[in-house]
NUZAZA-288352 format. One line per field, with one value per residue (C-alpha): residue number from 1; residue in three letters; chain; x, y, z. Coordinates in nm, 4 decimals, padded with zeros to 6 digits. Layout:
nr	NUM:...
rest	ALA:...
kette	A:...
X	X:...
Y	Y:...
Z	Z:...
This chain:
nr	1:2:3:4:5:6:7:8:9:10:11:12:13:14:15:16:17:18:19:20:21:22:23:24:25:26:27:28:29:30:31:32:33:34:35:36:37:38:39:40:41:42:43:44:45:46:47:48:49:50:51:52:53:54:55:56:57:58:59:60:61:62:63:64:65:66:67:68:69:70:71:72:73:74:75:76:77:78:79:80:81:82:83:84:85:86:87:88:89:90:91:92:93:94:95:96:97:98:99:100:101:102:103:104:105:106:107:108:109:110:111:112:113:114:115:116:117:118:119:120:121:122:123:124:125:126:127:128:129:130:131:132:133:134:135:136:137:138:139:140:141:142:143:144:145:146:147:148:149:150:151:152:153:154:155:156:157:158:159:160:161:162:163:164:165:166:167:168:169:170:171:172:173:174:175:176:177:178:179:180:181:182:183:184:185:186:187:188:189:190:191:192:193:194:195:196:197:198:199:200:201:202:203:204:205:206:207:208:209:210:211:212:213:214:215:216:217:218:219:220:221:222:223:224:225:226:227:228:229:230:231:232:233:234:235:236:237:238:239:240:241:242:243:244:245:246:247:248:249:250:251:252:253:254:255:256:257:258:259:260:261:262:263:264:265:266:267:268:269:270:271:272:273:274:275:276:277:278:279:280:281:282:283:284:285:286:287:288:289:290:291:292:293:294:295:296:297:298:299:300:301:302:303:304:305:306:307:308:309:310:311:312:313:314:315:316:317:318
rest	UNK:UNK:UNK:UNK:UNK:UNK:UNK:UNK:UNK:UNK:UNK:UNK:UNK:UNK:UNK:UNK:UNK:UNK:UNK:UNK:UNK:UNK:UNK:UNK:UNK:UNK:UNK:UNK:UNK:UNK:UNK:UNK:UNK:UNK:UNK:UNK:UNK:UNK:UNK:UNK:UNK:UNK:UNK:UNK:UNK:UNK:UNK:UNK:UNK:UNK:UNK:UNK:UNK:UNK:UNK:UNK:UNK:UNK:UNK:UNK:UNK:UNK:UNK:UNK:UNK:UNK:UNK:UNK:UNK:UNK:UNK:UNK:UNK:UNK:UNK:UNK:UNK:UNK:UNK:UNK:UNK:UNK:UNK:UNK:UNK:UNK:UNK:UNK:UNK:UNK:UNK:UNK:UNK:UNK:UNK:UNK:UNK:UNK:UNK:UNK:UNK:UNK:UNK:UNK:UNK:UNK:UNK:UNK:UNK:UNK:UNK:UNK:UNK:UNK:UNK:UNK:UNK:UNK:UNK:UNK:UNK:UNK:UNK:UNK:UNK:UNK:UNK:UNK:UNK:UNK:UNK:UNK:UNK:UNK:UNK:UNK:UNK:UNK:UNK:UNK:UNK:UNK:UNK:UNK:UNK:UNK:UNK:UNK:UNK:UNK:UNK:UNK:UNK:UNK:UNK:UNK:UNK:UNK:UNK:UNK:UNK:UNK:UNK:UNK:UNK:UNK:UNK:UNK:UNK:UNK:UNK:UNK:UNK:UNK:UNK:UNK:UNK:UNK:UNK:UNK:UNK:UNK:UNK:UNK:UNK:UNK:UNK:UNK:UNK:UNK:UNK:UNK:UNK:UNK:UNK:UNK:UNK:UNK:UNK:UNK:UNK:UNK:UNK:UNK:UNK:UNK:UNK:UNK:UNK:UNK:UNK:UNK:UNK:UNK:UNK:UNK:UNK:UNK:UNK:UNK:UNK:UNK:UNK:UNK:UNK:UNK:UNK:UNK:UNK:UNK:UNK:UNK:UNK:UNK:UNK:UNK:UNK:UNK:UNK:UNK:UNK:UNK:UNK:UNK:UNK:UNK:UNK:UNK:UNK:UNK:UNK:UNK:UNK:UNK:UNK:UNK:UNK:UNK:UNK:UNK:UNK:UNK:UNK:UNK:UNK:UNK:UNK:UNK:UNK:UNK:UNK:UNK:UNK:UNK:UNK:UNK:UNK:UNK:UNK:UNK:UNK:UNK:UNK:UNK:UNK:UNK:UNK:UNK:UNK:UNK:UNK:UNK:UNK:UNK:UNK:UNK:UNK:UNK:UNK:UNK:UNK:UNK:UNK:UNK:UNK:UNK:UNK:UNK:UNK:UNK:UNK:UNK:UNK:UNK:UNK:UNK:UNK:UNK
kette	A:A:A:A:A:A:A:A:A:A:A:A:A:A:A:A:A:A:A:A:A:A:A:A:A:A:A:A:A:A:A:A:A:A:A:A:A:A:A:A:A:A:A:A:A:A:A:A:A:A:A:A:A:A:A:A:A:A:A:A:A:A:A:A:A:A:A:A:A:A:A:A:A:A:A:A:A:A:A:A:A:A:A:A:A:A:A:A:A:A:A:A:A:A:A:A:A:A:A:A:A:A:A:A:A:A:A:A:A:A:A:A:A:A:A:A:A:A:A:A:A:A:A:A:A:A:A:A:A:A:A:A:A:A:A:A:A:A:A:A:A:A:A:A:A:A:A:A:A:A:A:A:A:A:A:A:A:A:A:A:A:A:A:A:A:A:A:A:A:A:A:A:A:A:A:A:A:A:A:A:A:A:A:A:A:A:A:A:A:A:A:A:A:A:A:A:A:A:A:A:A:A:A:A:A:A:A:A:A:A:A:A:A:A:A:A:A:A:A:A:A:A:A:A:A:A:A:A:A:A:A:A:A:A:A:A:A:A:A:A:A:A:A:A:A:A:A:A:A:A:A:A:A:A:A:A:A:A:A:A:A:A:A:A:A:A:A:A:A:A:A:A:A:A:A:A:A:A:A:A:A:A:A:A:A:A:A:A:A:A:A:A:A:A:A:A:A:A:A:A:A:A:A:A:A:A:A:A:A:A:A:A:A:A:A:A:A:A
X	04.4819:04.4756:04.7837:04.7601:04.9715:05.0841:05.2714:05.0755:05.2129:05.5484:05.8104:05.9878:06.3175:06.6236:06.7825:07.0496:06.9008:06.9510:06.6237:06.4347:06.0970:05.9545:05.9731:05.6697:05.4527:05.6256:05.5741:05.2050:05.1616:05.3920:05.2016:04.9121:05.0257:05.1279:04.8620:04.5125:04.2997:04.4954:04.2625:04.4541:04.3420:04.4693:04.5644:04.4536:04.7191:04.8556:04.7012:04.9118:04.7958:04.8790:05.2372:05.2877:05.3019:05.6234:05.7847:05.7742:05.5547:05.8791:05.9628:05.6191:05.5223:05.8945:05.7873:05.4597:05.4734:05.8140:06.0789:06.2916:06.6837:06.9044:07.0966:06.7412:06.6536:07.0198:06.9951:06.6456:06.8144:06.5089:06.4382:06.1220:05.8186:05.4425:05.4312:05.7065:05.4256:05.1567:05.3680:05.5475:05.1550:05.0030:05.2818:05.2518:04.8646:04.9079:05.1184:04.8252:04.5686:04.7677:04.7874:04.4260:04.3507:04.6112:04.4285:04.0837:04.2198:04.5748:04.7927:04.7785:05.0700:05.2112:05.3837:05.6338:05.6601:05.9456:06.0772:06.2834:06.5748:06.3443:06.3885:06.1443:06.2828:06.4622:06.4372:06.7075:06.8214:06.5470:06.2663:06.0561:05.8147:05.8427:05.5321:05.6045:05.7051:05.3837:05.1796:05.2851:05.2283:04.8692:04.7675:04.8997:04.6553:04.3557:04.3900:04.4471:04.1519:03.9253:04.0486:04.3129:04.6705:04.8762:04.9544:05.3126:05.4812:05.7692:05.9511:06.1444:06.3430:06.5092:06.6167:07.0160:07.0313:06.9802:06.6653:06.8046:06.5119:06.2841:06.5086:06.5391:06.1890:06.1022:06.3809:06.1715:05.8894:05.8580:05.5919:05.7534:06.0512:06.3064:06.5006:06.7051:06.8945:07.1650:07.4677:07.7300:07.9392:07.6554:07.4484:07.3788:07.7451:07.6333:07.3983:07.1410:07.0738:06.7657:06.5989:06.8047:07.0619:07.2384:07.5087:07.6160:07.9747:07.9992:07.9166:07.7007:07.5198:07.2011:07.2983:07.4864:07.1773:06.9186:07.1152:07.1650:06.7815:06.6460:06.8936:06.7340:06.3973:06.4519:06.5917:06.3240:06.1031:06.3009:06.3033:05.9532:05.5812:05.4464:05.1112:05.1396:05.4326:05.5584:05.7578:06.0155:06.0600:06.3906:06.4706:06.8040:07.0278:07.0053:07.3154:07.2585:07.1474:07.3413:07.3357:07.3213:07.6730:07.5576:07.4967:07.1535:06.9823:06.6369:06.5559:06.6947:06.5256:06.1996:06.3575:06.3751:06.0051:05.8932:06.0551:05.8961:05.5596:05.6280:05.7196:05.3927:05.1605:05.2590:05.1785:04.8938:05.0555:04.8731:05.1728:05.1657:05.4342:05.6251:05.8684:06.1244:06.4544:06.5792:06.7997:06.9243:07.1371:06.8525:06.5307:06.2940:06.4730:06.3861:06.0051:06.0147:06.1765:05.9016:05.6469:05.7642:05.7114:05.3819:05.3164:05.4811:05.2314:04.9271:04.9917:04.9814:04.6732:04.4610:04.6053:04.4685:04.1082:04.0093:04.2511:04.1353:04.0109:04.2791:04.2115:04.3610:04.4748:04.3171:04.4401:04.3303:04.3997:04.0414
Y	-01.8990:-02.2967:-02.4163:-02.7755:-02.8614:-03.1804:-03.0332:-03.1664:-03.5141:-03.4945:-03.7553:-03.8689:-03.7825:-03.8457:-03.5737:-03.3164:-03.4586:-03.1733:-03.2513:-02.8779:-03.0283:-02.7268:-02.4860:-02.6649:-02.5218:-02.2071:-02.1802:-02.2301:-01.9632:-01.7175:-01.7671:-01.6984:-01.3974:-01.2845:-01.3867:-01.3636:-01.5013:-01.8332:-02.0979:-02.3856:-02.7662:-03.0721:-03.3333:-03.7170:-03.9592:-04.0750:-04.3951:-04.7119:-04.6854:-04.3461:-04.3808:-04.6913:-04.4276:-04.3472:-04.6149:-04.9726:-05.1890:-05.3568:-04.9801:-04.8478:-05.2083:-05.2034:-04.8147:-04.8888:-05.2166:-05.1242:-05.3407:-05.1013:-05.2089:-04.9869:-04.9085:-04.8013:-04.5562:-04.4279:-04.3164:-04.1578:-03.9922:-04.0877:-04.3959:-04.5735:-04.4396:-04.4765:-04.1350:-04.1021:-04.3131:-04.0813:-03.7511:-03.8926:-04.0010:-03.6591:-03.4580:-03.6412:-03.6217:-03.2481:-03.2092:-03.3873:-03.1494:-02.8839:-02.9932:-03.0284:-02.6804:-02.5191:-02.6323:-02.4700:-02.1626:-02.0770:-02.1094:-02.3244:-02.4291:-02.7497:-02.5817:-02.9277:-03.1575:-03.1350:-03.4481:-03.4637:-03.7265:-03.9759:-04.2724:-04.5144:-04.7905:-04.6019:-04.2776:-04.0531:-03.7250:-03.6626:-03.8033:-04.1060:-04.0769:-03.8681:-03.6022:-03.4215:-03.7574:-03.9170:-03.5863:-03.5937:-03.9522:-03.8718:-03.6001:-03.8073:-04.0631:-03.8558:-03.6894:-04.0129:-04.1616:-03.8333:-03.9282:-03.6144:-03.6121:-03.6009:-03.2201:-03.0563:-03.0481:-02.8365:-02.9131:-02.6212:-02.7129:-02.4260:-02.6373:-02.5837:-02.9692:-03.1164:-03.2701:-03.6670:-03.8440:-03.6125:-03.6658:-04.0590:-04.0859:-03.8673:-03.9383:-04.1174:-03.8901:-03.6953:-03.4690:-03.3490:-03.1219:-03.0844:-02.7854:-02.8139:-02.4897:-02.5949:-02.5940:-02.8105:-02.9215:-03.0220:-03.3154:-03.5237:-03.6185:-03.8041:-03.6065:-03.7194:-03.5996:-03.3950:-03.2306:-02.8800:-02.8972:-02.5691:-02.5995:-02.3020:-02.2558:-02.2112:-01.8814:-01.7935:-01.4419:-01.2598:-01.1423:-01.4122:-01.6884:-01.4778:-01.4258:-01.8069:-01.8193:-01.5940:-01.8089:-02.1168:-02.0299:-01.8975:-02.2296:-02.4056:-02.2445:-02.2817:-02.6874:-02.6924:-02.5924:-02.6242:-02.6545:-02.6800:-02.5835:-02.7645:-02.5056:-02.5914:-02.3089:-02.4548:-02.1761:-02.3422:-02.1373:-01.8970:-01.7473:-01.8384:-02.1968:-02.4833:-02.7027:-02.4844:-02.3267:-02.0489:-01.6826:-01.5502:-01.2664:-01.2509:-01.0318:-01.2308:-01.5333:-01.2796:-01.2020:-01.5255:-01.6167:-01.3404:-01.4172:-01.7516:-01.6184:-01.3615:-01.6932:-01.8697:-01.5980:-01.4429:-01.7459:-01.8469:-02.1481:-02.3105:-02.3319:-02.6073:-02.4640:-02.7014:-02.5548:-02.8232:-02.7686:-02.4991:-02.5628:-02.2530:-02.1702:-01.9768:-02.1647:-01.8825:-01.7341:-02.0215:-02.0352:-01.6742:-01.7219:-01.9950:-01.7563:-01.4790:-01.7585:-01.8283:-01.4428:-01.3588:-01.6516:-01.5125:-01.1786:-01.3203:-01.5427:-01.2562:-01.2717:-01.5852:-01.5094:-01.3957:-01.6562:-01.8216:-02.1854:-02.4173:-02.6985:-03.0135:-03.0340:-03.2759:-03.3318:-03.6655:-03.5526:-03.4908
Z	00.2017:00.3068:00.4777:00.5852:00.9267:01.1028:01.3914:01.6767:01.5799:01.7509:01.7322:02.0440:01.9807:02.2579:02.4025:02.1603:01.8462:01.5755:01.3949:01.5252:01.5762:01.7514:01.4484:01.2806:01.5505:01.5805:01.2001:01.2675:01.5244:01.3287:01.0001:01.1764:01.3409:01.0098:00.7991:01.0301:00.7497:00.7166:00.7056:00.9141:00.7523:01.0002:00.6767:00.6398:00.5857:00.3285:00.2383:00.1884:-00.1849:-00.2229:-00.0862:-00.3615:-00.6190:-00.5357:-00.2648:-00.2980:-00.1068:00.0995:00.1874:00.3105:00.5060:00.6654:00.7933:00.8899:01.0796:01.2462:01.0944:00.9460:01.0272:01.2559:00.9517:00.7584:01.0783:01.0990:00.7538:00.7725:01.0874:01.3301:01.5684:01.4445:01.6311:01.5767:01.5611:01.3091:01.0761:01.1275:01.1501:00.7616:00.6584:00.7356:00.5952:00.2468:00.2777:00.3772:00.0373:-00.1455:00.0162:-00.0918:-00.4715:-00.4742:-00.3315:-00.5273:-00.8614:-00.7358:-00.5569:-00.7181:-00.4286:-00.0795:00.1686:00.3712:00.6701:00.6440:00.3909:00.1225:00.2025:-00.0894:00.0226:00.0344:-00.2329:-00.3630:-00.1497:00.1807:00.3351:00.4133:00.5142:00.7696:00.5243:00.5305:00.2265:-00.0531:-00.0205:-00.3865:-00.5346:-00.4494:-00.5112:-00.8715:-00.9350:-00.7799:-01.0060:-01.3283:-01.1807:-01.1722:-01.4806:-01.6619:-01.4792:-01.6071:-01.9336:-01.9607:-02.0346:-01.7201:-01.6329:-01.6686:-01.3357:-01.2458:-00.8825:-00.7614:-00.5417:-00.3408:-00.0410:00.0251:-00.0312:-00.3669:-00.4329:-00.5082:-00.3799:-00.6217:-00.8840:-00.8619:-00.8145:-01.1043:-01.3300:-01.5771:-01.5831:-01.9010:-01.7102:-01.4441:-01.4240:-01.1373:-01.0936:-00.7883:-00.6721:-00.3832:-00.2153:-00.4377:-00.1329:00.0680:00.1885:-00.0398:-00.0875:-00.4216:-00.6243:-00.8499:-01.2002:-01.1952:-01.4845:-01.3892:-01.0978:-01.0161:-00.7420:-00.5490:-00.3824:-00.0099:00.0797:-00.2211:-00.1040:-00.2254:-00.5688:-00.6853:-00.5619:-00.6802:-01.0238:-01.0218:-00.9475:-01.2475:-01.4850:-01.3763:-01.4258:-01.7688:-01.8229:-01.7223:-01.9266:-02.2287:-02.2096:-02.0360:-02.0430:-01.6835:-01.6033:-01.1995:-00.9180:-00.6435:-00.4554:-00.1885:00.0152:00.2555:00.5186:00.4928:00.2438:00.5301:00.6530:00.9794:00.9585:01.1038:00.7849:00.5299:00.4095:00.1967:00.3308:00.2103:00.4006:00.5666:00.3028:00.0343:00.1068:00.0714:-00.2761:-00.3592:-00.2398:-00.4905:-00.7943:-00.7766:-00.7092:-00.9921:-01.2332:-01.1697:-01.1180:-01.4554:-01.6334:-01.3941:-01.2473:-00.9205:-00.6733:-00.3474:-00.1292:00.1057:00.3733:00.3709:00.5511:00.8072:01.0167:01.2242:01.4944:01.6279:01.5588:01.5951:01.2777:01.1019:01.1797:01.0977:00.7506:00.6802:00.8005:00.5684:00.2568:00.3738:00.4284:00.0788:-00.0568:00.1075:-00.1088:-00.4232:-00.3977:-00.5290:-00.8582:-00.9009:-00.8251:-01.2002:-01.3215:-01.6478:-01.5930:-01.5566:-01.7518:-01.7807:-01.4286:-01.1888:-00.7882:-00.6948:-00.2984:-00.1287
């Protein structure tokens, strides 16, 4: 299974900054230890043209040229730097690459990404560019250019925070279904309306969470027939997360991942997985949860080896 990584692009954050940049390299090391056959791929940076599929020209240029205002930088949560631009473009490129590989091989992973708080015209919540929104639009563009109907894409967002940027950017796209299962009282405090939003109470544990996920997946397939899945496997529903406010165990998170991959494998749906959030009090636990998700994904890829051709899906991400 291929896994795209961009952890060598490290943001120069001030001392005490709460974003756990170190988790990405830890995740790569732990994932490779658990899945020795994992094929690591350094992604190319997303181009300006690709970023414009989901973002305004004014915003893309402000990020790339370093002209973001102080207020815009505060909303993102990072001070501007050339490293921030490069990492953000590479992270989008990683999801584009994972989508392309998943179409061909069944499953692929971005060892970062899931930047679902970024809007068309601004970043937010540690998210600069919206990788999944760009990838959805890229796949649609490629299919149309190939004379095909745009693929139907389900975004299954299991980060603890609502995917407000995804919901906003993709709101009017009939070919995309955005499912977000999140803490109702957590960030963002003003939610956007996605295709299906399931808000959970503080302290929600494994049993209630998994029951809500089962119901949500059942609702998804009653209302939508996907050809492809983007899965945001956030580690932040974990009980030990500083920003999560839910109470899932590591075993519960493994059960969550298996439900998503069971759902996809039963329907022969390709899956591109991104790591999304994770802010553990013990950062090694966050990395272990992400690595667990990668290992679970790798365990399903053999089910796609004899899968019938998934016609109608094109990923313009080479």
